[in-house]
Short mmCIF file of the C-alpha atoms (twelve columns), coordinates in Angstrom:
data_MODEL
# 
_entry.id   MODEL 
# 
loop_
_atom_site.group_PDB 
_atom_site.id 
_atom_site.type_symbol 
_atom_site.label_atom_id 
_atom_site.label_alt_id 
_atom_site.label_comp_id 
_atom_site.label_asym_id 
_atom_site.label_seq_id 
_atom_site.Cartn_x 
_atom_site.Cartn_y 
_atom_site.Cartn_z 
_atom_site.pdbx_PDB_model_num 
ATOM 1   C CA . MET A 1   -10.499 11.774  -62.806 1 
ATOM 2   C CA . ILE A 2   -11.253 12.153  -58.972 1 
ATOM 3   C CA . GLN A 3   -11.255 15.696  -57.959 1 
ATOM 4   C CA . THR A 4   -9.268  16.295  -54.667 1 
ATOM 5   C CA . GLU A 5   -10.426 18.766  -52.147 1 
ATOM 6   C CA . ASP A 6   -8.901  20.390  -49.233 1 
ATOM 7   C CA . VAL A 7   -8.845  18.427  -46.025 1 
ATOM 8   C CA . SER A 8   -10.762 20.985  -44.231 1 
ATOM 9   C CA . VAL A 9   -13.978 20.282  -46.226 1 
ATOM 10  C CA . SER A 10  -14.646 17.252  -44.048 1 
ATOM 11  C CA . HIS A 11  -13.254 18.681  -40.791 1 
ATOM 12  C CA . ALA A 12  -16.517 19.169  -39.218 1 
ATOM 13  C CA . TYR A 13  -17.765 15.671  -39.800 1 
ATOM 14  C CA . ARG A 14  -14.765 14.270  -37.851 1 
ATOM 15  C CA . LYS A 15  -15.189 16.932  -35.146 1 
ATOM 16  C CA . ALA A 16  -18.915 16.220  -34.577 1 
ATOM 17  C CA . TYR A 17  -17.902 12.439  -34.454 1 
ATOM 18  C CA . THR A 18  -15.197 12.847  -31.859 1 
ATOM 19  C CA . ASP A 19  -17.680 15.427  -29.777 1 
ATOM 20  C CA . GLY A 20  -20.333 12.520  -30.133 1 
ATOM 21  C CA . MET A 21  -18.216 10.191  -28.798 1 
ATOM 22  C CA . LYS A 22  -17.596 12.385  -25.764 1 
ATOM 23  C CA . ASN A 23  -21.473 12.836  -25.329 1 
ATOM 24  C CA . VAL A 24  -22.052 9.165   -25.380 1 
ATOM 25  C CA . ILE A 25  -19.558 8.675   -22.602 1 
ATOM 26  C CA . ALA A 26  -21.132 11.517  -20.447 1 
ATOM 27  C CA . LEU A 27  -24.625 10.302  -20.645 1 
ATOM 28  C CA . ARG A 28  -23.308 6.626   -19.947 1 
ATOM 29  C CA . ARG A 29  -21.465 7.856   -16.846 1 
ATOM 30  C CA . LYS A 30  -24.574 9.600   -15.536 1 
ATOM 31  C CA . GLU A 31  -26.549 6.438   -15.933 1 
ATOM 32  C CA . ILE A 32  -23.944 4.099   -14.064 1 
ATOM 33  C CA . ASP A 33  -23.576 6.594   -11.645 1 
ATOM 34  C CA . ALA A 34  -27.390 6.653   -10.774 1 
ATOM 35  C CA . LYS A 35  -27.283 2.943   -10.568 1 
ATOM 36  C CA . ARG A 36  -24.069 2.631   -8.481  1 
ATOM 37  C CA . GLU A 37  -25.415 5.103   -5.963  1 
ATOM 38  C CA . ALA A 38  -28.834 3.438   -5.904  1 
ATOM 39  C CA . GLU A 39  -27.397 -0.068  -5.116  1 
ATOM 40  C CA . ILE A 40  -24.084 0.579   -3.253  1 
ATOM 41  C CA . THR A 41  -25.249 2.517   -0.573  1 
ATOM 42  C CA . PRO A 42  -23.444 2.736   2.876   1 
ATOM 43  C CA . GLU A 43  -25.900 0.101   4.429   1 
ATOM 44  C CA . ALA A 44  -25.228 -2.029  1.440   1 
ATOM 45  C CA . MET A 45  -21.467 -1.716  2.154   1 
ATOM 46  C CA . LYS A 46  -21.723 -2.247  5.577   1 
ATOM 47  C CA . GLU A 47  -23.574 -5.400  5.217   1 
ATOM 48  C CA . ASN A 48  -21.869 -6.884  2.295   1 
ATOM 49  C CA . ALA A 49  -18.415 -5.762  2.737   1 
ATOM 50  C CA . GLN A 50  -16.739 -8.955  2.027   1 
ATOM 51  C CA . ALA A 51  -18.805 -9.928  -1.028  1 
ATOM 52  C CA . TYR A 52  -17.616 -6.374  -2.586  1 
ATOM 53  C CA . ARG A 53  -14.188 -6.659  -1.674  1 
ATOM 54  C CA . ARG A 54  -14.263 -9.918  -3.839  1 
ATOM 55  C CA . GLY A 55  -15.987 -8.278  -6.499  1 
ATOM 56  C CA . LEU A 56  -12.929 -5.454  -6.503  1 
ATOM 57  C CA . MET A 57  -10.350 -8.356  -6.674  1 
ATOM 58  C CA . LYS A 58  -11.961 -9.973  -9.503  1 
ATOM 59  C CA . THR A 59  -12.408 -6.438  -11.047 1 
ATOM 60  C CA . LEU A 60  -8.365  -6.377  -11.259 1 
ATOM 61  C CA . GLY A 61  -7.946  -9.910  -11.995 1 
ATOM 62  C CA . TRP A 62  -5.582  -12.522 -11.369 1 
ATOM 63  C CA . PRO A 63  -3.663  -13.290 -9.005  1 
ATOM 64  C CA . LEU A 64  -6.008  -11.637 -6.562  1 
ATOM 65  C CA . THR A 65  -8.663  -14.333 -7.555  1 
ATOM 66  C CA . GLU A 66  -6.337  -17.061 -6.463  1 
ATOM 67  C CA . GLU A 67  -5.586  -18.455 -2.874  1 
ATOM 68  C CA . ARG A 68  -2.134  -17.376 -1.762  1 
ATOM 69  C CA . THR A 69  0.049   -20.306 -1.264  1 
ATOM 70  C CA . GLU A 70  3.613   -20.768 0.729   1 
ATOM 71  C CA . LEU A 71  6.398   -18.074 -0.258  1 
ATOM 72  C CA . ALA A 72  8.796   -19.701 -2.510  1 
ATOM 73  C CA . LYS A 73  11.775  -17.927 -1.665  1 
ATOM 74  C CA . VAL A 74  13.031  -14.699 0.455   1 
ATOM 75  C CA . THR A 75  16.330  -13.513 0.180   1 
ATOM 76  C CA . VAL A 76  17.940  -11.015 2.604   1 
ATOM 77  C CA . SER A 77  20.853  -8.873  2.129   1 
ATOM 78  C CA . GLU A 78  23.083  -8.254  5.126   1 
ATOM 79  C CA . GLU A 79  21.833  -5.696  7.439   1 
ATOM 80  C CA . LYS A 80  23.791  -2.393  8.074   1 
ATOM 81  C CA . GLU A 81  23.076  0.614   9.985   1 
ATOM 82  C CA . TYR A 82  20.781  3.201   8.161   1 
ATOM 83  C CA . GLU A 83  21.164  5.763   10.978  1 
ATOM 84  C CA . PRO A 84  21.659  5.758   14.616  1 
ATOM 85  C CA . GLY A 85  18.937  3.555   16.310  1 
ATOM 86  C CA . ILE A 86  17.543  2.077   12.937  1 
ATOM 87  C CA . LEU A 87  19.053  -0.857  10.784  1 
ATOM 88  C CA . MET A 88  18.411  -1.605  7.196   1 
ATOM 89  C CA . ARG A 89  17.942  -4.679  5.161   1 
ATOM 90  C CA . ARG A 90  16.992  -5.300  1.433   1 
ATOM 91  C CA . LEU A 91  14.636  -7.817  0.705   1 
ATOM 92  C CA . THR A 92  13.733  -9.725  -2.317  1 
ATOM 93  C CA . ILE A 93  10.655  -11.936 -2.368  1 
ATOM 94  C CA . GLU A 94  9.600   -14.273 -4.919  1 
ATOM 95  C CA . THR A 95  5.845   -13.437 -4.923  1 
ATOM 96  C CA . LEU A 96  5.002   -15.355 -7.885  1 
ATOM 97  C CA . PRO A 97  7.145   -17.731 -9.481  1 
ATOM 98  C CA . GLY A 98  10.118  -15.831 -11.516 1 
ATOM 99  C CA . LEU A 99  8.981   -12.473 -9.963  1 
ATOM 100 C CA . PRO A 100 11.402  -10.949 -7.619  1 
ATOM 101 C CA . PHE A 101 9.706   -8.543  -5.347  1 
ATOM 102 C CA . TYR A 102 12.380  -5.972  -3.895  1 
ATOM 103 C CA . GLY A 103 12.190  -3.763  -1.009  1 
ATOM 104 C CA . ILE A 104 13.941  -1.697  1.939   1 
ATOM 105 C CA . LEU A 105 13.382  -2.724  5.346   1 
ATOM 106 C CA . LEU A 106 13.930  -0.126  8.111   1 
ATOM 107 C CA . ILE A 107 13.986  -1.809  11.723  1 
ATOM 108 C CA . PRO A 108 14.012  0.331   14.895  1 
ATOM 109 C CA . GLU A 109 16.710  -1.131  17.039  1 
ATOM 110 C CA . THR A 110 14.613  -0.856  20.419  1 
ATOM 111 C CA . GLU A 111 13.133  -4.175  21.956  1 
ATOM 112 C CA . GLY A 112 10.073  -5.575  21.288  1 
ATOM 113 C CA . ARG A 113 7.292   -6.008  18.753  1 
ATOM 114 C CA . HIS A 114 6.592   -2.818  16.565  1 
ATOM 115 C CA . PRO A 115 3.910   -1.578  14.365  1 
ATOM 116 C CA . LEU A 116 4.606   -2.506  10.585  1 
ATOM 117 C CA . VAL A 117 4.181   0.301   7.891   1 
ATOM 118 C CA . ILE A 118 4.281   0.036   4.236   1 
ATOM 119 C CA . SER A 119 5.833   2.965   2.548   1 
ATOM 120 C CA . GLN A 120 4.847   3.207   -0.756  1 
ATOM 121 C CA . HIS A 121 6.634   5.479   -3.400  1 
ATOM 122 C CA . GLY A 122 4.829   7.153   -6.294  1 
ATOM 123 C CA . GLY A 123 5.552   7.745   -9.955  1 
ATOM 124 C CA . TRP A 124 9.147   8.024   -10.976 1 
ATOM 125 C CA . GLY A 125 10.017  6.826   -7.483  1 
ATOM 126 C CA . THR A 126 11.820  4.088   -5.551  1 
ATOM 127 C CA . PRO A 127 12.281  2.867   -2.073  1 
ATOM 128 C CA . GLU A 128 15.461  4.741   -1.719  1 
ATOM 129 C CA . GLN A 129 13.694  7.986   -2.392  1 
ATOM 130 C CA . THR A 130 11.271  7.419   0.350   1 
ATOM 131 C CA . ALA A 131 14.096  6.836   2.604   1 
ATOM 132 C CA . ASP A 132 16.036  9.873   1.391   1 
ATOM 133 C CA . LEU A 133 18.950  7.767   -0.032  1 
ATOM 134 C CA . HIS A 134 18.658  9.194   -3.289  1 
ATOM 135 C CA . ARG A 135 18.224  12.916  -3.676  1 
ATOM 136 C CA . PRO A 136 16.328  15.207  -4.579  1 
ATOM 137 C CA . ASN A 137 13.007  13.878  -4.131  1 
ATOM 138 C CA . ARG A 138 9.525   14.896  -2.815  1 
ATOM 139 C CA . TYR A 139 8.763   12.276  0.122   1 
ATOM 140 C CA . LYS A 140 9.956   14.588  2.966   1 
ATOM 141 C CA . ASP A 141 11.893  11.636  4.413   1 
ATOM 142 C CA . MET A 142 8.729   9.461   4.624   1 
ATOM 143 C CA . SER A 143 10.193  6.122   5.584   1 
ATOM 144 C CA . ALA A 144 12.614  7.231   8.072   1 
ATOM 145 C CA . ARG A 145 10.169  9.288   9.962   1 
ATOM 146 C CA . LEU A 146 8.014   6.356   10.330  1 
ATOM 147 C CA . ALA A 147 10.934  4.163   11.549  1 
ATOM 148 C CA . ARG A 148 11.845  7.254   13.886  1 
ATOM 149 C CA . SER A 149 8.326   6.879   15.314  1 
ATOM 150 C CA . GLY A 150 9.002   3.464   15.975  1 
ATOM 151 C CA . ALA A 151 7.632   1.473   13.097  1 
ATOM 152 C CA . VAL A 152 9.140   -1.251  11.064  1 
ATOM 153 C CA . VAL A 153 8.881   0.281   7.826   1 
ATOM 154 C CA . PHE A 154 8.797   -1.859  4.586   1 
ATOM 155 C CA . ALA A 155 9.435   0.216   1.433   1 
ATOM 156 C CA . PRO A 156 8.758   -1.788  -2.020  1 
ATOM 157 C CA . GLN A 157 9.718   -1.036  -5.525  1 
ATOM 158 C CA . LEU A 158 6.863   -1.088  -7.953  1 
ATOM 159 C CA . LEU A 159 7.105   -0.532  -11.754 1 
ATOM 160 C CA . LEU A 160 6.918   3.188   -11.511 1 
ATOM 161 C CA . TRP A 161 10.354  4.553   -12.009 1 
ATOM 162 C CA . ARG A 162 9.320   5.483   -15.246 1 
ATOM 163 C CA . GLU A 163 12.195  5.593   -17.814 1 
ATOM 164 C CA . ASP A 164 10.245  4.317   -20.781 1 
ATOM 165 C CA . GLU A 165 12.235  3.418   -23.969 1 
ATOM 166 C CA . GLY A 166 12.739  6.920   -25.592 1 
ATOM 167 C CA . GLU A 167 11.919  8.687   -22.430 1 
ATOM 168 C CA . GLU A 168 14.151  11.580  -21.209 1 
ATOM 169 C CA . GLU A 169 16.410  10.359  -18.134 1 
ATOM 170 C CA . ARG A 170 15.070  11.778  -15.098 1 
ATOM 171 C CA . VAL A 171 16.328  9.756   -12.215 1 
ATOM 172 C CA . GLY A 172 19.616  7.997   -13.481 1 
ATOM 173 C CA . TYR A 173 18.800  4.507   -13.080 1 
ATOM 174 C CA . ASN A 174 19.026  3.674   -16.932 1 
ATOM 175 C CA . LEU A 175 16.607  0.923   -16.779 1 
ATOM 176 C CA . PRO A 176 14.018  1.525   -19.399 1 
ATOM 177 C CA . HIS A 177 10.659  -0.083  -19.118 1 
ATOM 178 C CA . ASN A 178 7.346   0.377   -20.506 1 
ATOM 179 C CA . ARG A 179 4.570   -0.043  -17.782 1 
ATOM 180 C CA . GLN A 180 1.826   0.384   -20.088 1 
ATOM 181 C CA . ALA A 181 3.110   -2.500  -22.397 1 
ATOM 182 C CA . ARG A 182 3.189   -4.653  -19.343 1 
ATOM 183 C CA . GLU A 183 -0.668  -3.662  -18.396 1 
ATOM 184 C CA . ASN A 184 -1.702  -4.619  -21.841 1 
ATOM 185 C CA . GLU A 185 0.023   -7.783  -21.788 1 
ATOM 186 C CA . LEU A 186 -1.325  -8.516  -18.173 1 
ATOM 187 C CA . ARG A 187 -5.002  -7.788  -19.337 1 
ATOM 188 C CA . GLN A 188 -4.703  -9.949  -21.887 1 
ATOM 189 C CA . ILE A 189 -3.985  -12.963 -19.677 1 
ATOM 190 C CA . GLY A 190 -6.844  -11.750 -17.231 1 
ATOM 191 C CA . SER A 191 -4.709  -9.711  -15.040 1 
ATOM 192 C CA . SER A 192 -3.641  -6.255  -14.605 1 
ATOM 193 C CA . ILE A 193 -0.602  -4.509  -13.098 1 
ATOM 194 C CA . ALA A 194 -2.257  -3.154  -10.192 1 
ATOM 195 C CA . ALA A 195 -3.448  -6.881  -9.456  1 
ATOM 196 C CA . VAL A 196 0.168   -8.186  -9.429  1 
ATOM 197 C CA . GLU A 197 1.728   -5.364  -7.485  1 
ATOM 198 C CA . ILE A 198 -1.180  -5.385  -4.849  1 
ATOM 199 C CA . TYR A 199 -0.737  -9.339  -4.740  1 
ATOM 200 C CA . SER A 200 3.024   -8.706  -4.345  1 
ATOM 201 C CA . ILE A 201 2.633   -6.479  -1.355  1 
ATOM 202 C CA . MET A 202 0.409   -8.641  0.270   1 
ATOM 203 C CA . ARG A 203 2.672   -11.594 -0.031  1 
ATOM 204 C CA . ALA A 204 5.337   -9.093  1.415   1 
ATOM 205 C CA . LEU A 205 3.284   -9.007  4.548   1 
ATOM 206 C CA . ASP A 206 2.766   -12.733 4.509   1 
ATOM 207 C CA . TYR A 207 6.418   -12.899 5.301   1 
ATOM 208 C CA . LEU A 208 6.857   -9.652  7.112   1 
ATOM 209 C CA . VAL A 209 4.393   -10.764 9.704   1 
ATOM 210 C CA . THR A 210 6.299   -13.895 10.492  1 
ATOM 211 C CA . LEU A 211 9.218   -11.496 11.781  1 
ATOM 212 C CA . ASP A 212 9.808   -11.798 15.587  1 
ATOM 213 C CA . PHE A 213 10.160  -7.930  15.823  1 
ATOM 214 C CA . VAL A 214 6.612   -6.993  14.173  1 
ATOM 215 C CA . ASP A 215 3.396   -6.940  15.714  1 
ATOM 216 C CA . ALA A 216 1.171   -8.432  13.098  1 
ATOM 217 C CA . ASP A 217 -1.890  -6.893  14.655  1 
ATOM 218 C CA . ARG A 218 -0.574  -3.217  14.011  1 
ATOM 219 C CA . ILE A 219 -0.070  -2.844  10.436  1 
ATOM 220 C CA . GLY A 220 -0.460  0.348   8.386   1 
ATOM 221 C CA . MET A 221 0.133   1.749   4.886   1 
ATOM 222 C CA . THR A 222 0.703   5.290   3.338   1 
ATOM 223 C CA . GLY A 223 2.020   6.470   -0.018  1 
ATOM 224 C CA . LEU A 224 2.375   9.241   -2.350  1 
ATOM 225 C CA . SER A 225 0.563   9.883   -5.626  1 
ATOM 226 C CA . TYR A 226 0.584   6.293   -7.251  1 
ATOM 227 C CA . GLY A 227 1.765   5.210   -3.736  1 
ATOM 228 C CA . GLY A 228 -1.572  6.523   -2.508  1 
ATOM 229 C CA . PHE A 229 -3.612  4.549   -5.324  1 
ATOM 230 C CA . TYR A 230 -1.687  1.520   -4.067  1 
ATOM 231 C CA . THR A 231 -2.491  2.263   -0.471  1 
ATOM 232 C CA . GLN A 232 -5.970  2.936   -0.972  1 
ATOM 233 C CA . MET A 233 -6.516  -0.544  -3.202  1 
ATOM 234 C CA . THR A 234 -4.461  -2.606  -0.927  1 
ATOM 235 C CA . ALA A 235 -6.086  -1.279  2.379   1 
ATOM 236 C CA . ALA A 236 -9.299  -1.720  0.701   1 
ATOM 237 C CA . ILE A 237 -8.498  -5.411  -0.319  1 
ATOM 238 C CA . ASP A 238 -6.276  -6.779  2.676   1 
ATOM 239 C CA . THR A 239 -8.251  -6.254  5.920   1 
ATOM 240 C CA . ARG A 240 -4.561  -6.952  8.091   1 
ATOM 241 C CA . ILE A 241 -3.903  -2.920  7.409   1 
ATOM 242 C CA . LYS A 242 -5.467  -1.467  10.162  1 
ATOM 243 C CA . ALA A 243 -4.693  2.200   9.337   1 
ATOM 244 C CA . ALA A 244 -3.997  3.670   6.125   1 
ATOM 245 C CA . ALA A 245 -3.280  7.138   4.773   1 
ATOM 246 C CA . THR A 246 -3.210  8.270   1.219   1 
ATOM 247 C CA . ASN A 247 -1.636  11.478  -0.215  1 
ATOM 248 C CA . ALA A 248 -1.888  13.415  -3.539  1 
ATOM 249 C CA . PHE A 249 -4.244  10.504  -5.101  1 
ATOM 250 C CA . TYR A 250 -7.829  10.569  -4.272  1 
ATOM 251 C CA . ASN A 251 -9.843  11.948  -6.753  1 
ATOM 252 C CA . ASP A 252 -12.874 11.799  -9.318  1 
ATOM 253 C CA . ARG A 253 -11.529 8.900   -11.228 1 
ATOM 254 C CA . TYR A 254 -13.609 10.106  -14.282 1 
ATOM 255 C CA . HIS A 255 -11.472 13.295  -14.418 1 
ATOM 256 C CA . TYR A 256 -8.340  11.096  -14.041 1 
ATOM 257 C CA . CYS A 257 -9.214  7.816   -16.140 1 
ATOM 258 C CA . TRP A 258 -5.710  6.902   -16.690 1 
ATOM 259 C CA . GLY A 259 -5.101  3.223   -18.073 1 
ATOM 260 C CA . ASP A 260 -3.505  1.404   -15.318 1 
ATOM 261 C CA . PHE A 261 -5.929  2.362   -12.767 1 
ATOM 262 C CA . SER A 262 -9.425  1.957   -14.922 1 
ATOM 263 C CA . TRP A 263 -10.973 -1.390  -15.644 1 
ATOM 264 C CA . PHE A 264 -13.647 -2.845  -17.614 1 
ATOM 265 C CA . GLY A 265 -16.712 -1.920  -16.118 1 
ATOM 266 C CA . SER A 266 -15.291 -0.843  -12.815 1 
ATOM 267 C CA . ALA A 267 -17.338 2.792   -12.737 1 
ATOM 268 C CA . TYR A 268 -20.437 0.420   -12.070 1 
ATOM 269 C CA . ARG A 269 -19.261 -0.502  -8.601  1 
ATOM 270 C CA . PHE A 270 -15.939 1.305   -7.807  1 
ATOM 271 C CA . LYS A 271 -14.851 4.924   -7.903  1 
ATOM 272 C CA . ASP A 272 -12.417 5.947   -5.081  1 
ATOM 273 C CA . ALA A 273 -15.258 6.463   -2.663  1 
ATOM 274 C CA . GLU A 274 -16.530 2.953   -2.866  1 
ATOM 275 C CA . ILE A 275 -13.272 1.586   -3.063  1 
ATOM 276 C CA . CYS A 276 -12.093 3.334   0.092   1 
ATOM 277 C CA . ALA A 277 -15.234 2.585   1.827   1 
ATOM 278 C CA . LEU A 278 -14.228 -1.083  1.997   1 
ATOM 279 C CA . ILE A 279 -11.477 0.460   4.371   1 
ATOM 280 C CA . ALA A 280 -14.199 1.467   6.929   1 
ATOM 281 C CA . PRO A 281 -14.379 0.942   9.818   1 
ATOM 282 C CA . ARG A 282 -10.879 0.954   10.147  1 
ATOM 283 C CA . HIS A 283 -8.544  4.253   10.367  1 
ATOM 284 C CA . PHE A 284 -8.109  6.088   7.195   1 
ATOM 285 C CA . CYS A 285 -6.520  9.400   6.145   1 
ATOM 286 C CA . ILE A 286 -7.091  11.212  2.809   1 
ATOM 287 C CA . HIS A 287 -4.590  14.136  2.157   1 
ATOM 288 C CA . VAL A 288 -5.044  16.408  -0.766  1 
ATOM 289 C CA . GLY A 289 -2.967  19.555  -1.593  1 
ATOM 290 C CA . GLU A 290 -4.572  22.580  -2.425  1 
ATOM 291 C CA . THR A 291 -2.005  23.642  -4.942  1 
ATOM 292 C CA . ASP A 292 -1.432  19.741  -6.472  1 
ATOM 293 C CA . ALA A 293 -0.493  20.230  -9.877  1 
ATOM 294 C CA . VAL A 294 -1.264  16.430  -10.848 1 
ATOM 295 C CA . PHE A 295 -4.523  15.941  -9.388  1 
ATOM 296 C CA . ASP A 296 -6.863  18.968  -8.867  1 
ATOM 297 C CA . VAL A 297 -8.032  19.426  -5.474  1 
ATOM 298 C CA . ASN A 298 -11.361 20.898  -6.795  1 
ATOM 299 C CA . THR A 299 -12.254 17.345  -8.069  1 
ATOM 300 C CA . ALA A 300 -11.078 15.917  -5.325  1 
ATOM 301 C CA . LEU A 301 -13.286 17.549  -2.763  1 
ATOM 302 C CA . PRO A 302 -16.784 16.266  -3.918  1 
ATOM 303 C CA . GLU A 303 -15.496 12.663  -4.149  1 
ATOM 304 C CA . ILE A 304 -14.149 13.321  -0.439  1 
ATOM 305 C CA . GLU A 305 -17.948 14.266  0.579   1 
ATOM 306 C CA . ARG A 306 -19.059 10.688  -1.074  1 
ATOM 307 C CA . ILE A 307 -17.074 8.578   1.270   1 
ATOM 308 C CA . LYS A 308 -18.029 10.294  4.698   1 
ATOM 309 C CA . PRO A 309 -21.659 8.467   4.697   1 
ATOM 310 C CA . PHE A 310 -20.161 5.121   4.397   1 
ATOM 311 C CA . PHE A 311 -17.810 5.544   7.544   1 
ATOM 312 C CA . ALA A 312 -20.573 7.186   9.276   1 
ATOM 313 C CA . ALA A 313 -22.991 4.184   8.606   1 
ATOM 314 C CA . GLN A 314 -20.245 1.948   10.395  1 
ATOM 315 C CA . ASN A 315 -20.123 4.435   13.397  1 
ATOM 316 C CA . ALA A 316 -16.485 5.315   12.145  1 
ATOM 317 C CA . ALA A 317 -16.872 8.696   11.353  1 
ATOM 318 C CA . ASP A 318 -14.142 9.484   13.864  1 
ATOM 319 C CA . LYS A 319 -11.749 7.321   12.067  1 
ATOM 320 C CA . LEU A 320 -12.014 9.167   8.782   1 
ATOM 321 C CA . LYS A 321 -9.543  12.093  8.595   1 
ATOM 322 C CA . ILE A 322 -9.393  14.311  5.861   1 
ATOM 323 C CA . ILE A 323 -6.580  17.080  5.479   1 
ATOM 324 C CA . VAL A 324 -6.577  19.605  2.833   1 
ATOM 325 C CA . SER A 325 -3.152  21.240  3.144   1 
ATOM 326 C CA . PRO A 326 -1.183  24.207  1.375   1 
ATOM 327 C CA . VAL A 327 1.191   22.069  -0.457  1 
ATOM 328 C CA . ASN A 328 1.667   20.852  -4.114  1 
ATOM 329 C CA . HIS A 329 1.963   17.166  -5.132  1 
ATOM 330 C CA . THR A 330 3.631   15.904  -1.844  1 
ATOM 331 C CA . LEU A 331 3.056   15.085  1.847   1 
ATOM 332 C CA . THR A 332 1.865   17.672  4.388   1 
ATOM 333 C CA . ASP A 333 4.479   19.918  5.765   1 
ATOM 334 C CA . THR A 334 3.513   19.013  9.314   1 
ATOM 335 C CA . GLY A 335 3.566   15.154  9.088   1 
ATOM 336 C CA . GLU A 336 0.012   15.259  10.287  1 
ATOM 337 C CA . GLU A 337 -0.973  12.309  8.041   1 
ATOM 338 C CA . LEU A 338 1.766   10.127  9.399   1 
ATOM 339 C CA . ASP A 339 1.119   11.242  12.910  1 
ATOM 340 C CA . PHE A 340 -2.358  10.115  12.241  1 
ATOM 341 C CA . LEU A 341 -1.118  6.591   10.908  1 
ATOM 342 C CA . MET A 342 0.994   5.977   13.919  1 
ATOM 343 C CA . ASN A 343 -1.590  7.091   16.523  1 
ATOM 344 C CA . ALA A 344 -3.993  4.685   15.112  1 
ATOM 345 C CA . LEU A 345 -1.258  1.734   15.045  1 
ATOM 346 C CA . ASN A 346 -0.538  2.690   18.924  1 
ATOM 347 C CA . GLU A 347 -4.094  2.983   19.683  1 
ATOM 348 C CA . LYS A 348 -3.735  6.674   20.804  1 
ATOM 349 C CA . ILE A 349 -6.883  7.555   18.703  1 
# 
């Protein structure tokens, strides 16, 4: 008869294995870091930005790897007053066959062409929250502030309202989804959720720049948390975006290696510094909060130092703005990053 034993007898073997797995990853990361930093220098990025940009799109996958065709269908809701001097429309753009990409458009009533800003919500977020239509929220009236500054503002909805099956209701939309399941399914077909959503933002831009009240030469983007992620990625890929401001996201991606912004082999070329280096020599603002409870400022600061030489190599050090403010996981209290964005689009800096 087999003699049983207490589970603790073999505990040390399993702990050694898990510790060993961590050791393997740590050692490999050091090797990859050395290789990436030797090959992707500020000078190499300056000379080969478009090649690196194509590499980033290939890393994320289809449909970013495909040529964009004409939009199939755009549905515009009835226009209504958002607040005095600003109109609101709801748009649905078929960015891929069968994919209705929705967002809110805020339009200043003043005459002429206006700068266009993509205002991107974060996790558990919606366009309505960025526009202060659904309260409480942590966006500090982001979309409205931009519109009041004279921008046409498009606030898209991404698959981020985070009411997974079985998850406690947080917002009240009662529309459960499973973002990670969609990510897994998209990876099976050579894609990623980031690729589909970045592509959809770009397709929205394809439509928005045709509007007679939009100045296609003055496009910006900003976002909070996951919205900061999408701001960084979209601005890196789409050079129509002339200025960008990321809030409460930029950090060390080894420390925050989440499943929907980590891709096979991506560390060989792209951590946050290298991705955002593709924004140079355009205007770019990084805002991190000293008391951010989601993304630690202490791991963000070294990665911020890594991006500075990339902008300097393109004589654009003055176009990179770093803000470290005494806030948690939100925008600045002063609106400094939004002012930077609008000043860049209005060519005041």
